N, C-alpha and C positions, 0 to 999 in steps of 0.2 A: 374183177368187177363184173364180168359177164356170166357168172355162174348162177345156175338155177337149182333149187332144191325142192323136191317133192315130198310131201308127207301124206299119209292116209289116216283117216280117223274113222273108226267104226262107231256108229250111233245105234243103240238098241232102244227101241220104243216099246213100252209096255202098254198095250191097249186092251189087255184082257183083265177084267176085274177079278178080284179074289173069289174063292168059293167059301161058303160058310154054312154050317148046319148047327142046330141047337138041340140040346137034350134037357128036357124039363120033366118033373114029375107030373103025372096025370091029375092028381088031386093033392091039395095041401091043406094043412090044418092052421087056422088062425093062431098066431103066436109061435108057430114052428119055424125052424131055420132049415133051408134046403139049398143044396149045392146046384147051381145052374152052370152047365158046361157048354162050350162052343168048340167046334172043330173048324179051323180056318186054314186055307192054303192059298198060295199064290206062287207062280213060277219065279218071281223075283223077290219074294218075301212079304210077310204080313207086318205092317208097321204097328197096328194096334187093333184090338177088339173092344168095342164099347157095348156095355149091357144096359138095356132100358127096361123099365117096368111101367106099363101103361103109358108109354111115350116119354117118361121122365128118365134122364140119364142117371144111372146108379154108380157106375164105375167104368174105368178104362184100364186096360192092361196091354202091355207089349210083350209079355212073357208067356209062352206056352207052358203048361196047359192053360187055356183060356177059360177061367171059371171065376165065380164069386158066390158068396153065401148070401142068400136072400132071406131076410127075416120078414115073414108075412105079418102085416099089422094085426094085432090081437082083436081089434074091433070090427073086422070084416065079417059080414053075415055069411051063413051057409049059402052055397050055390053062386057065390060071387065069381065072375070070370076075371082072370088076371091075364093080361097080354104081356109076354116076355119077348124081347128082341135082342139080337146080337148083330152089330154092324162091324164087319171086317173091312179094314182099309189097307191098301198096299202103299208102297213108297212112291208111286206115281200119282196118288190121289184118287184112284178108283176105289169104289166101295161096293159091297154087297150086303144084303140084309136077310136074315132068317128070323121068322116070327113063329111063336107057338103060344098056345093058351093052356092055362091050368084052371082048376075050379076049387074053391074052398069047400071043405066038408065039415061036418060036426057043428057044435055050438060055438058061438063067439062070446067070450067073457062068461060071467056068472049071472044067471037070471033066476028069478024066483026068490024064495025065502031061505034063510039059513037058520036052522034050529040047533039049540044046545041039546046034546044027547041026554043030559041029566034033567033039566027043567022043562025042555020042550019049547022054551021061549027064545025069541031072537035076542 
């Protein structure tokens, strides 16, 4: 009845947020599909990476390699800036954000007149 037992518990606290970087093409074509990639690391593991386009969440993944295919809306005009972000989260709830921009090039959609090769009329 007078015995005492001692135990020790080691508690590890993760106060360091993950690191994240983002790889995006410099220019994109409206209507094109592009692979967006993020590199994320954390000493205790990355729980997920979320991809955003112009502040809107597109997808989340917990499996490396962290990537998604972005379909650029076909109706975007030339020289439109698109902001892409990757948010990496670790298991302790810390997060880090990487942001990059890309710009649309070329025409958007079909403009002007369409002529028949034979008659010359629309």
